[in-house]
All heavy atoms as TSV, in Angstrom:
chain	resi	resn	atom	element	x	y	z
A	1	MET	N	N	104.032	95.812	108.397
A	1	MET	CA	C	102.637	95.461	108.384
A	1	MET	C	C	102.005	95.824	109.722
A	1	MET	O	O	102.604	95.614	110.772
A	1	MET	CB	C	102.523	93.977	108.082
A	1	MET	CG	C	101.092	93.476	108.230
A	1	MET	SD	S	101.091	91.688	107.815
A	1	MET	CE	C	99.333	91.460	107.974
A	2	THR	N	N	100.819	96.278	109.668
A	2	THR	CA	C	100.084	96.625	110.890
A	2	THR	C	C	99.646	95.269	111.490
A	2	THR	O	O	99.173	94.407	110.825
A	2	THR	CB	C	98.836	97.493	110.607
A	2	THR	OG1	O	99.243	98.609	109.913
A	2	THR	CG2	C	98.128	97.821	111.846
A	3	ALA	N	N	99.777	95.178	112.801
A	3	ALA	CA	C	99.366	93.977	113.479
A	3	ALA	C	C	97.919	93.730	113.341
A	3	ALA	O	O	97.118	94.632	113.410
A	3	ALA	CB	C	99.761	94.089	114.969
A	4	LEU	N	N	97.545	92.475	113.081
A	4	LEU	CA	C	96.174	92.127	112.954
A	4	LEU	C	C	95.615	91.688	114.332
A	4	LEU	O	O	96.335	91.129	115.119
A	4	LEU	CB	C	95.975	90.957	111.966
A	4	LEU	CG	C	96.465	91.206	110.565
A	4	LEU	CD1	C	96.428	89.917	109.757
A	4	LEU	CD2	C	95.613	92.282	109.904
A	5	ARG	N	N	94.310	91.945	114.555
A	5	ARG	CA	C	93.684	91.620	115.802
A	5	ARG	C	C	92.456	90.772	115.526
A	5	ARG	O	O	91.889	90.847	114.435
A	5	ARG	CB	C	93.284	92.895	116.557
A	5	ARG	CG	C	94.493	93.722	116.946
A	5	ARG	CD	C	94.052	94.790	117.846
A	5	ARG	NE	N	95.208	95.535	118.359
A	5	ARG	CZ	C	95.457	96.771	118.142
A	5	ARG	NH1	N	94.611	97.542	117.492
A	5	ARG	NH2	N	96.523	97.384	118.633
A	6	VAL	N	N	92.072	90.035	116.473
A	6	VAL	CA	C	90.851	89.232	116.374
A	6	VAL	C	C	89.672	90.171	116.087
A	6	VAL	O	O	89.546	91.231	116.687
A	6	VAL	CB	C	90.589	88.444	117.738
A	6	VAL	CG1	C	89.221	87.774	117.681
A	6	VAL	CG2	C	91.689	87.464	117.954
A	7	GLY	N	N	88.957	89.846	115.043
A	7	GLY	CA	C	87.795	90.642	114.651
A	7	GLY	C	C	88.061	91.615	113.523
A	7	GLY	O	O	87.151	92.221	113.005
A	8	ASP	N	N	89.366	91.780	113.167
A	8	ASP	CA	C	89.703	92.661	111.999
A	8	ASP	C	C	89.071	92.079	110.751
A	8	ASP	O	O	89.059	90.857	110.556
A	8	ASP	CB	C	91.218	92.754	111.812
A	8	ASP	CG	C	91.869	93.700	112.787
A	8	ASP	OD1	O	91.155	94.426	113.524
A	8	ASP	OD2	O	93.141	93.623	112.856
A	9	GLU	N	N	88.633	92.926	109.867
A	9	GLU	CA	C	88.134	92.516	108.573
A	9	GLU	C	C	89.300	92.443	107.622
A	9	GLU	O	O	89.985	93.455	107.456
A	9	GLU	CB	C	87.041	93.427	108.072
A	9	GLU	CG	C	85.787	93.399	108.903
A	9	GLU	CD	C	84.683	94.330	108.430
A	9	GLU	OE1	O	84.942	95.207	107.567
A	9	GLU	OE2	O	83.567	94.127	108.879
A	10	VAL	N	N	89.530	91.269	107.028
A	10	VAL	CA	C	90.750	91.068	106.229
A	10	VAL	C	C	90.394	90.439	104.911
A	10	VAL	O	O	89.288	89.952	104.723
A	10	VAL	CB	C	91.775	90.196	106.976
A	10	VAL	CG1	C	92.270	90.889	108.262
A	10	VAL	CG2	C	91.211	88.841	107.298
A	11	PHE	N	N	91.350	90.398	104.011
A	11	PHE	CA	C	91.158	89.682	102.724
A	11	PHE	C	C	92.516	89.176	102.297
A	11	PHE	O	O	93.584	89.626	102.741
A	11	PHE	CB	C	90.514	90.566	101.661
A	11	PHE	CG	C	91.409	91.664	101.127
A	11	PHE	CD1	C	91.983	91.555	99.885
A	11	PHE	CD2	C	91.578	92.795	101.850
A	11	PHE	CE1	C	92.769	92.566	99.384
A	11	PHE	CE2	C	92.387	93.838	101.384
A	11	PHE	CZ	C	92.953	93.747	100.117
A	12	TYR	N	N	92.513	88.118	101.398
A	12	TYR	CA	C	93.710	87.546	100.880
A	12	TYR	C	C	93.253	86.715	99.653
A	12	TYR	O	O	92.135	86.472	99.353
A	12	TYR	CB	C	94.443	86.706	101.884
A	12	TYR	CG	C	93.814	85.333	102.060
A	12	TYR	CD1	C	94.403	84.205	101.507
A	12	TYR	CD2	C	92.671	85.164	102.836
A	12	TYR	CE1	C	93.873	82.965	101.648
A	12	TYR	CE2	C	92.119	83.937	102.976
A	12	TYR	CZ	C	92.682	82.789	102.413
A	12	TYR	OH	O	92.142	81.567	102.534
A	13	THR	N	N	94.281	86.210	98.948
A	13	THR	CA	C	94.036	85.288	97.868
A	13	THR	C	C	94.940	84.126	98.042
A	13	THR	O	O	96.154	84.216	98.194
A	13	THR	CB	C	94.218	85.934	96.464
A	13	THR	OG1	O	93.836	84.880	95.501
A	13	THR	CG2	C	95.604	86.372	96.231
A	14	PRO	N	N	94.388	82.868	97.997
A	14	PRO	CA	C	95.243	81.689	98.099
A	14	PRO	C	C	95.874	81.281	96.737
A	14	PRO	O	O	96.757	80.538	96.730
A	14	PRO	CB	C	94.271	80.596	98.549
A	14	PRO	CG	C	92.977	81.044	97.976
A	14	PRO	CD	C	92.990	82.529	98.013
A	15	HIS	N	N	95.336	81.858	95.676
A	15	HIS	CA	C	95.751	81.410	94.316
A	15	HIS	C	C	97.214	81.649	94.030
A	15	HIS	O	O	97.847	80.822	93.343
A	15	HIS	CB	C	94.923	82.140	93.272
A	15	HIS	CG	C	93.465	81.884	93.459
A	15	HIS	ND1	N	92.904	80.633	93.247
A	15	HIS	CD2	C	92.460	82.738	93.849
A	15	HIS	CE1	C	91.613	80.742	93.489
A	15	HIS	NE2	N	91.334	81.975	93.857
A	16	ILE	N	N	97.852	82.688	94.474
A	16	ILE	CA	C	99.256	82.935	94.174
A	16	ILE	C	C	100.188	82.031	95.039
A	16	ILE	O	O	101.334	81.987	94.767
A	16	ILE	CB	C	99.605	84.424	94.354
A	16	ILE	CG1	C	99.407	84.912	95.786
A	16	ILE	CG2	C	98.861	85.271	93.393
A	16	ILE	CD1	C	99.826	86.324	96.045
A	17	PHE	N	N	99.633	81.308	95.984
A	17	PHE	CA	C	100.424	80.414	96.772
A	17	PHE	C	C	100.101	78.959	96.494
A	17	PHE	O	O	100.399	78.073	97.302
A	17	PHE	CB	C	100.214	80.711	98.230
A	17	PHE	CG	C	100.599	82.174	98.603
A	17	PHE	CD1	C	99.616	83.109	98.696
A	17	PHE	CD2	C	101.926	82.450	98.792
A	17	PHE	CE1	C	99.994	84.421	98.971
A	17	PHE	CE2	C	102.277	83.751	99.092
A	17	PHE	CZ	C	101.317	84.778	99.176
A	18	GLY	N	N	99.386	78.738	95.365
A	18	GLY	CA	C	99.165	77.366	94.984
A	18	GLY	C	C	98.046	76.692	95.771
A	18	GLY	O	O	97.916	75.473	95.754
A	19	ARG	N	N	97.250	77.472	96.478
A	19	ARG	CA	C	96.178	76.921	97.266
A	19	ARG	C	C	94.862	77.105	96.556
A	19	ARG	O	O	94.711	78.003	95.796
A	19	ARG	CB	C	96.098	77.571	98.658
A	19	ARG	CG	C	97.399	77.401	99.456
A	19	ARG	CD	C	97.276	78.125	100.753
A	19	ARG	NE	N	98.566	77.975	101.463
A	19	ARG	CZ	C	98.948	78.770	102.375
A	19	ARG	NH1	N	98.161	79.805	102.819
A	19	ARG	NH2	N	100.088	78.592	103.078
A	20	GLN	N	N	93.860	76.280	96.849
A	20	GLN	CA	C	92.600	76.416	96.227
A	20	GLN	C	C	91.779	77.433	96.972
A	20	GLN	O	O	91.913	77.599	98.184
A	20	GLN	CB	C	91.892	75.047	96.233
A	20	GLN	CG	C	92.546	74.036	95.390
A	20	GLN	CD	C	92.485	74.412	93.875
A	20	GLN	OE1	O	91.479	74.861	93.380
A	20	GLN	NE2	N	93.608	74.230	93.208
A	21	GLY	N	N	90.873	78.092	96.296
A	21	GLY	CA	C	89.886	78.989	96.923
A	21	GLY	C	C	88.814	78.164	97.665
A	21	GLY	O	O	88.742	76.934	97.557
A	22	THR	N	N	87.957	78.851	98.337
A	22	THR	CA	C	86.889	78.135	99.093
A	22	THR	C	C	85.773	79.106	99.436
A	22	THR	O	O	85.930	80.297	99.386
A	22	THR	CB	C	87.470	77.558	100.388
A	22	THR	OG1	O	86.396	76.883	101.074
A	22	THR	CG2	C	88.009	78.612	101.314
A	23	TYR	N	N	84.601	78.490	99.618
A	23	TYR	CA	C	83.453	79.299	100.050
A	23	TYR	C	C	83.310	79.306	101.569
A	23	TYR	O	O	82.327	79.736	102.073
A	23	TYR	CB	C	82.173	78.734	99.424
A	23	TYR	CG	C	82.131	79.041	97.957
A	23	TYR	CD1	C	82.225	78.020	96.999
A	23	TYR	CD2	C	81.928	80.328	97.493
A	23	TYR	CE1	C	82.130	78.280	95.635
A	23	TYR	CE2	C	81.811	80.626	96.137
A	23	TYR	CZ	C	81.921	79.568	95.252
A	23	TYR	OH	O	81.848	79.819	93.907
A	24	ALA	N	N	84.258	78.765	102.263
A	24	ALA	CA	C	84.226	78.695	103.716
A	24	ALA	C	C	84.175	80.080	104.306
A	24	ALA	O	O	84.747	81.038	103.815
A	24	ALA	CB	C	85.403	77.916	104.303
A	25	GLU	N	N	83.395	80.204	105.389
A	25	GLU	CA	C	83.284	81.517	106.013
A	25	GLU	C	C	84.541	81.899	106.823
A	25	GLU	O	O	84.921	83.042	106.916
A	25	GLU	CB	C	82.078	81.476	107.013
A	25	GLU	CG	C	81.820	82.823	107.682
A	25	GLU	CD	C	80.553	82.779	108.555
A	25	GLU	OE1	O	79.686	81.903	108.333
A	25	GLU	OE2	O	80.461	83.597	109.454
A	26	LEU	N	N	85.220	80.910	107.339
A	26	LEU	CA	C	86.468	81.107	108.139
A	26	LEU	C	C	87.595	80.296	107.507
A	26	LEU	O	O	87.416	79.172	107.083
A	26	LEU	CB	C	86.238	80.686	109.590
A	26	LEU	CG	C	85.073	81.408	110.324
A	26	LEU	CD1	C	84.892	80.806	111.736
A	26	LEU	CD2	C	85.333	82.863	110.453
A	27	HIS	N	N	88.751	80.918	107.566
A	27	HIS	CA	C	89.957	80.211	107.055
A	27	HIS	C	C	91.098	80.408	108.061
A	27	HIS	O	O	91.112	81.350	108.827
A	27	HIS	CB	C	90.475	80.895	105.746
A	27	HIS	CG	C	89.509	80.877	104.647
A	27	HIS	ND1	N	89.818	81.255	103.378
A	27	HIS	CD2	C	88.130	80.578	104.588
A	27	HIS	CE1	C	88.800	81.207	102.584
A	27	HIS	NE2	N	87.781	80.737	103.289
A	28	VAL	N	N	92.029	79.500	108.035
A	28	VAL	CA	C	93.227	79.617	108.798
A	28	VAL	C	C	94.418	79.736	107.850
A	28	VAL	O	O	94.658	78.824	107.056
A	28	VAL	CB	C	93.470	78.408	109.751
A	28	VAL	CG1	C	94.770	78.527	110.477
A	28	VAL	CG2	C	92.306	78.257	110.702
A	29	VAL	N	N	95.056	80.904	107.831
A	29	VAL	CA	C	96.182	81.214	106.946
A	29	VAL	C	C	97.258	81.950	107.706
A	29	VAL	O	O	97.069	82.517	108.765
A	29	VAL	CB	C	95.732	82.004	105.707
A	29	VAL	CG1	C	94.721	81.213	104.869
A	29	VAL	CG2	C	95.186	83.334	106.093
A	30	ASP	N	N	98.457	81.989	107.095
A	30	ASP	CA	C	99.523	82.805	107.660
A	30	ASP	C	C	99.188	84.287	107.582
A	30	ASP	O	O	98.690	84.762	106.579
A	30	ASP	CB	C	100.811	82.561	106.911
A	30	ASP	CG	C	101.357	81.141	107.049
A	30	ASP	OD1	O	101.064	80.531	108.117
A	30	ASP	OD2	O	101.957	80.645	106.104
A	31	ALA	N	N	99.461	85.011	108.605
A	31	ALA	CA	C	99.204	86.461	108.611
A	31	ALA	C	C	99.978	87.202	107.524
A	31	ALA	O	O	99.535	88.229	107.098
A	31	ALA	CB	C	99.542	87.077	109.996
A	32	ASP	N	N	101.044	86.652	107.060
A	32	ASP	CA	C	101.880	87.275	106.031
A	32	ASP	C	C	101.112	87.467	104.705
A	32	ASP	O	O	101.531	88.306	103.896
A	32	ASP	CB	C	103.154	86.468	105.778
A	32	ASP	CG	C	104.031	86.452	106.951
A	32	ASP	OD1	O	103.861	87.230	107.835
A	32	ASP	OD2	O	104.935	85.569	106.957
A	33	ILE	N	N	100.062	86.640	104.410
A	33	ILE	CA	C	99.388	86.778	103.145
A	33	ILE	C	C	98.065	87.504	103.263
A	33	ILE	O	O	97.290	87.558	102.354
A	33	ILE	CB	C	99.190	85.451	102.475
A	33	ILE	CG1	C	98.257	84.540	103.255
A	33	ILE	CG2	C	100.502	84.700	102.249
A	33	ILE	CD1	C	97.729	83.317	102.474
A	34	VAL	N	N	97.855	88.113	104.430
A	34	VAL	CA	C	96.519	88.794	104.740
A	34	VAL	C	C	96.746	90.285	104.769
A	34	VAL	O	O	97.719	90.802	105.253
A	34	VAL	CB	C	95.981	88.243	106.059
A	34	VAL	CG1	C	94.622	88.865	106.374
A	34	VAL	CG2	C	95.860	86.764	106.052
A	35	ALA	N	N	95.719	90.978	104.332
A	35	ALA	CA	C	95.732	92.498	104.456
A	35	ALA	C	C	94.416	92.893	105.062
A	35	ALA	O	O	93.409	92.264	104.910
A	35	ALA	CB	C	95.870	93.150	103.041
A	36	LYS	N	N	94.462	94.027	105.768
A	36	LYS	CA	C	93.220	94.543	106.316
A	36	LYS	C	C	92.365	95.027	105.219
A	36	LYS	O	O	92.801	95.640	104.232
A	36	LYS	CB	C	93.516	95.759	107.286
A	36	LYS	CG	C	94.035	95.313	108.626
A	36	LYS	CD	C	94.067	96.465	109.574
A	36	LYS	CE	C	94.486	96.041	110.949
A	36	LYS	NZ	N	94.438	97.126	111.894
A	37	LYS	N	N	91.055	94.747	105.296
A	37	LYS	CA	C	90.112	95.144	104.301
A	37	LYS	C	C	89.844	96.636	104.490
A	37	LYS	O	O	89.479	97.088	105.609
A	37	LYS	CB	C	88.825	94.359	104.416
A	37	LYS	CG	C	87.731	94.743	103.388
A	37	LYS	CD	C	86.438	93.941	103.598
A	37	LYS	CE	C	85.604	94.538	104.681
A	37	LYS	NZ	N	85.102	95.865	104.512
A	38	PRO	N	N	89.978	97.429	103.435
A	38	PRO	CA	C	89.627	98.827	103.573
A	38	PRO	C	C	88.101	98.959	103.966
A	38	PRO	O	O	87.269	98.277	103.393
A	38	PRO	CB	C	89.849	99.449	102.174
A	38	PRO	CG	C	90.869	98.528	101.600
A	38	PRO	CD	C	90.552	97.143	102.120
A	39	SER	N	N	87.837	99.798	104.907
A	39	SER	CA	C	86.463	99.905	105.454
A	39	SER	C	C	85.419	100.352	104.434
A	39	SER	O	O	84.275	100.027	104.579
A	39	SER	CB	C	86.436	100.797	106.652
A	39	SER	OG	O	86.812	102.134	106.290
A	40	HIS	N	N	85.875	101.036	103.387
A	40	HIS	CA	C	84.926	101.545	102.366
A	40	HIS	C	C	84.625	100.485	101.360
A	40	HIS	O	O	83.729	100.748	100.469
A	40	HIS	CB	C	85.413	102.816	101.719
A	40	HIS	CG	C	86.652	102.628	100.896
A	40	HIS	ND1	N	87.928	102.549	101.441
A	40	HIS	CD2	C	86.820	102.476	99.545
A	40	HIS	CE1	C	88.827	102.353	100.496
A	40	HIS	NE2	N	88.147	102.314	99.359
A	41	LEU	N	N	85.206	99.327	101.387
A	41	LEU	CA	C	84.944	98.275	100.429
A	41	LEU	C	C	84.040	97.176	101.054
A	41	LEU	O	O	84.242	96.856	102.203
A	41	LEU	CB	C	86.256	97.620	99.952
A	41	LEU	CG	C	87.198	98.467	99.142
A	41	LEU	CD1	C	88.432	97.628	98.785
A	41	LEU	CD2	C	86.543	99.046	97.862
A	42	SER	N	N	83.228	96.576	100.252
A	42	SER	CA	C	82.459	95.412	100.732
A	42	SER	C	C	83.412	94.218	100.699
A	42	SER	O	O	84.488	94.289	100.107
A	42	SER	CB	C	81.279	95.161	99.824
A	42	SER	OG	O	81.749	94.728	98.551
A	43	PHE	N	N	83.005	93.117	101.296
A	43	PHE	CA	C	83.778	91.909	101.211
A	43	PHE	C	C	83.919	91.388	99.760
A	43	PHE	O	O	85.004	90.930	99.395
A	43	PHE	CB	C	83.224	90.793	102.137
A	43	PHE	CG	C	83.609	90.998	103.551
A	43	PHE	CD1	C	82.654	91.476	104.455
A	43	PHE	CD2	C	84.850	90.681	104.074
A	43	PHE	CE1	C	82.950	91.639	105.788
A	43	PHE	CE2	C	85.164	90.906	105.391
A	43	PHE	CZ	C	84.210	91.342	106.259
A	44	GLU	N	N	82.875	91.540	99.012
A	44	GLU	CA	C	82.910	91.143	97.651
A	44	GLU	C	C	83.916	91.954	96.830
A	44	GLU	O	O	84.704	91.389	95.989
A	44	GLU	CB	C	81.540	91.228	96.966
A	44	GLU	CG	C	80.492	90.271	97.529
A	44	GLU	CD	C	79.859	90.703	98.844
A	44	GLU	OE1	O	80.119	91.787	99.291
A	44	GLU	OE2	O	79.175	89.853	99.486
A	45	GLU	N	N	83.903	93.280	97.058
A	45	GLU	CA	C	84.888	94.122	96.365
A	45	GLU	C	C	86.324	93.810	96.755
A	45	GLU	O	O	87.235	93.694	95.940
A	45	GLU	CB	C	84.588	95.577	96.648
A	45	GLU	CG	C	83.270	96.024	96.035
A	45	GLU	CD	C	82.804	97.396	96.552
A	45	GLU	OE1	O	83.105	97.725	97.709
A	45	GLU	OE2	O	82.140	98.085	95.769
A	46	ALA	N	N	86.531	93.615	98.083
A	46	ALA	CA	C	87.866	93.312	98.573
A	46	ALA	C	C	88.322	91.930	98.039
A	46	ALA	O	O	89.496	91.777	97.679
A	46	ALA	CB	C	87.880	93.294	100.080
A	47	ALA	N	N	87.416	90.994	97.946
A	47	ALA	CA	C	87.812	89.641	97.437
A	47	ALA	C	C	88.250	89.660	95.999
A	47	ALA	O	O	89.024	88.802	95.569
A	47	ALA	CB	C	86.671	88.690	97.687
A	48	SER	N	N	87.725	90.619	95.226
A	48	SER	CA	C	88.052	90.642	93.800
A	48	SER	C	C	89.390	91.353	93.570
A	48	SER	O	O	90.004	91.207	92.508
A	48	SER	CB	C	86.957	91.429	93.079
A	48	SER	OG	O	86.963	92.804	93.348
A	49	LEU	N	N	89.900	92.110	94.481
A	49	LEU	CA	C	91.145	92.872	94.283
A	49	LEU	C	C	92.399	92.048	94.044
A	49	LEU	O	O	93.156	92.310	93.095
A	49	LEU	CB	C	91.379	93.842	95.449
A	49	LEU	CG	C	90.504	95.062	95.475
A	49	LEU	CD1	C	90.790	95.852	96.797
A	49	LEU	CD2	C	90.712	95.921	94.274
A	50	PRO	N	N	92.686	91.004	94.870
A	50	PRO	CA	C	93.926	90.308	94.651
A	50	PRO	C	C	94.056	89.644	93.293
A	50	PRO	O	O	95.162	89.763	92.640
A	50	PRO	CB	C	93.933	89.210	95.748
A	50	PRO	CG	C	93.026	89.805	96.774
A	50	PRO	CD	C	91.992	90.573	96.052
A	51	LEU	N	N	93.056	89.004	92.778
A	51	LEU	CA	C	93.167	88.361	91.468
A	51	LEU	C	C	93.322	89.420	90.385
A	51	LEU	O	O	94.144	89.238	89.479
A	51	LEU	CB	C	91.966	87.447	91.246
A	51	LEU	CG	C	92.018	86.693	89.924
A	51	LEU	CD1	C	93.232	85.830	89.812
A	51	LEU	CD2	C	90.736	85.866	89.764
A	52	ALA	N	N	92.515	90.459	90.471
A	52	ALA	CA	C	92.677	91.565	89.418
A	52	ALA	C	C	94.026	92.160	89.499
A	52	ALA	O	O	94.642	92.430	88.435
A	52	ALA	CB	C	91.587	92.580	89.678
A	53	ALA	N	N	94.551	92.388	90.664
A	53	ALA	CA	C	95.900	93.008	90.816
A	53	ALA	C	C	96.985	92.109	90.288
A	53	ALA	O	O	97.891	92.550	89.539
A	53	ALA	CB	C	96.167	93.405	92.281
A	54	ILE	N	N	96.890	90.805	90.563
A	54	ILE	CA	C	97.899	89.841	90.079
A	54	ILE	C	C	97.842	89.780	88.549
A	54	ILE	O	O	98.893	89.681	87.889
A	54	ILE	CB	C	97.746	88.483	90.768
A	54	ILE	CG1	C	98.132	88.567	92.221
A	54	ILE	CG2	C	98.536	87.395	90.025
A	54	ILE	CD1	C	99.576	88.856	92.500
A	55	THR	N	N	96.614	89.737	88.033
A	55	THR	CA	C	96.475	89.720	86.602
A	55	THR	C	C	97.139	90.917	85.919
A	55	THR	O	O	97.796	90.811	84.931
A	55	THR	CB	C	94.917	89.626	86.212
A	55	THR	OG1	O	94.418	88.384	86.767
A	55	THR	CG2	C	94.800	89.550	84.687
A	56	ALA	N	N	96.822	92.103	86.467
A	56	ALA	CA	C	97.403	93.301	85.947
A	56	ALA	C	C	98.924	93.314	86.079
A	56	ALA	O	O	99.647	93.644	85.103
A	56	ALA	CB	C	96.868	94.561	86.653
A	57	TRP	N	N	99.455	92.860	87.177
A	57	TRP	CA	C	100.913	92.777	87.400
A	57	TRP	C	C	101.522	91.846	86.399
A	57	TRP	O	O	102.559	92.191	85.751
A	57	TRP	CB	C	101.156	92.302	88.819
A	57	TRP	CG	C	102.610	92.083	89.113
A	57	TRP	CD1	C	103.294	90.898	89.014
A	57	TRP	CD2	C	103.571	93.011	89.510
A	57	TRP	NE1	N	104.619	91.073	89.391
A	57	TRP	CE2	C	104.797	92.369	89.678
A	57	TRP	CE3	C	103.468	94.406	89.777
A	57	TRP	CZ2	C	105.935	93.040	90.082
A	57	TRP	CZ3	C	104.626	95.051	90.198
A	57	TRP	CH2	C	105.836	94.383	90.343
A	58	ASP	N	N	100.961	90.672	86.267
A	58	ASP	CA	C	101.504	89.670	85.298
A	58	ASP	C	C	101.480	90.254	83.863
A	58	ASP	O	O	102.430	90.003	83.095
A	58	ASP	CB	C	100.715	88.353	85.340
A	58	ASP	CG	C	101.093	87.541	86.582
A	58	ASP	OD1	O	102.095	87.825	87.217
A	58	ASP	OD2	O	100.313	86.598	86.885
A	59	SER	N	N	100.451	90.921	83.505
A	59	SER	CA	C	100.325	91.522	82.148
A	59	SER	C	C	101.411	92.569	81.950
A	59	SER	O	O	102.053	92.548	80.892
A	59	SER	CB	C	98.942	92.158	81.984
A	59	SER	OG	O	97.950	91.202	82.118
A	60	ILE	N	N	101.611	93.399	82.884
A	60	ILE	CA	C	102.563	94.515	82.750
A	60	ILE	C	C	104.013	93.896	82.686
A	60	ILE	O	O	104.794	94.200	81.839
A	60	ILE	CB	C	102.493	95.531	83.908
A	60	ILE	CG1	C	101.134	96.331	83.714
A	60	ILE	CG2	C	103.696	96.446	83.903
A	60	ILE	CD1	C	100.787	97.202	84.920
A	61	VAL	N	N	104.312	93.046	83.651
A	61	VAL	CA	C	105.648	92.476	83.748
A	61	VAL	C	C	105.893	91.562	82.569
A	61	VAL	O	O	106.980	91.608	81.948
A	61	VAL	CB	C	105.857	91.701	85.085
A	61	VAL	CG1	C	107.113	90.936	85.086
A	61	VAL	CG2	C	105.812	92.702	86.240
A	62	GLY	N	N	104.916	90.698	82.180
A	62	GLY	CA	C	105.067	89.778	81.072
A	62	GLY	C	C	105.119	90.486	79.709
A	62	GLY	O	O	106.042	90.225	78.944
A	63	PHE	N	N	104.183	91.328	79.458
A	63	PHE	CA	C	104.107	91.968	78.158
A	63	PHE	C	C	105.206	92.952	77.944
A	63	PHE	O	O	105.846	93.003	76.892
A	63	PHE	CB	C	102.756	92.716	78.008
A	63	PHE	CG	C	102.563	93.308	76.669
A	63	PHE	CD1	C	102.299	92.554	75.545
A	63	PHE	CD2	C	102.720	94.691	76.509
A	63	PHE	CE1	C	102.087	93.128	74.293
A	63	PHE	CE2	C	102.553	95.297	75.237
A	63	PHE	CZ	C	102.266	94.514	74.173
A	64	PHE	N	N	105.466	93.810	78.926
A	64	PHE	CA	C	106.479	94.829	78.763
A	64	PHE	C	C	107.863	94.371	79.212
A	64	PHE	O	O	108.811	95.139	79.090
A	64	PHE	CB	C	106.094	96.091	79.501
A	64	PHE	CG	C	104.862	96.753	78.935
A	64	PHE	CD1	C	103.633	96.685	79.591
A	64	PHE	CD2	C	104.865	97.395	77.682
A	64	PHE	CE1	C	102.509	97.282	79.061
A	64	PHE	CE2	C	103.713	97.972	77.129
A	64	PHE	CZ	C	102.566	97.932	77.827
A	65	ALA	N	N	107.953	93.201	79.733
A	65	ALA	CA	C	109.235	92.662	80.291
A	65	ALA	C	C	109.855	93.613	81.203
A	65	ALA	O	O	111.113	93.887	81.071
A	65	ALA	CB	C	110.137	92.240	79.080
A	66	THR	N	N	109.153	94.154	82.148
A	66	THR	CA	C	109.653	95.088	83.111
A	66	THR	C	C	109.692	94.472	84.487
A	66	THR	O	O	109.020	93.520	84.761
A	66	THR	CB	C	108.796	96.361	83.213
A	66	THR	OG1	O	107.488	96.025	83.629
A	66	THR	CG2	C	108.740	97.024	81.855
A	67	ARG	N	N	110.481	95.023	85.319
A	67	ARG	CA	C	110.579	94.633	86.742
A	67	ARG	C	C	110.630	95.882	87.541
A	67	ARG	O	O	111.102	96.939	87.070
A	67	ARG	CB	C	111.844	93.821	86.993
A	67	ARG	CG	C	111.888	92.512	86.262
A	67	ARG	CD	C	111.094	91.445	87.045
A	67	ARG	NE	N	111.251	90.151	86.336
A	67	ARG	CZ	C	110.190	89.446	85.987
A	67	ARG	NH1	N	108.973	89.832	86.249
A	67	ARG	NH2	N	110.344	88.299	85.393
A	68	PRO	N	N	110.145	95.857	88.781
A	68	PRO	CA	C	110.258	97.043	89.594
A	68	PRO	C	C	111.653	97.591	89.670
A	68	PRO	O	O	112.600	96.832	89.794
A	68	PRO	CB	C	109.756	96.634	90.942
A	68	PRO	CG	C	108.935	95.376	90.694
A	68	PRO	CD	C	109.571	94.746	89.529
A	69	GLY	N	N	111.848	98.919	89.526
A	69	GLY	CA	C	113.115	99.494	89.595
A	69	GLY	C	C	113.882	99.577	88.281
A	69	GLY	O	O	114.975	100.156	88.194
A	70	ASP	N	N	113.282	98.959	87.216
A	70	ASP	CA	C	113.956	99.035	85.906
A	70	ASP	C	C	113.810	100.453	85.313
A	70	ASP	O	O	112.923	101.158	85.504
A	70	ASP	CB	C	113.374	98.051	84.940
A	70	ASP	CG	C	113.854	96.625	85.250
A	70	ASP	OD1	O	114.711	96.495	86.107
A	70	ASP	OD2	O	113.280	95.718	84.677
């Protein structure tokens, strides 16, 4: 993982870790669950990615009963 710096634009989802979402402007979370926001995406677009990706992953793994490397 690329080291994060103060001021980096980042995104994450608390949902996969059993945490509630929030409308707070600032959060304190472990760096392990954070990714740098791609500069070409808005914050709204970046915020929608984790939930959509997890939903797709669960659908593929659950429906097709596959695992990475199978």
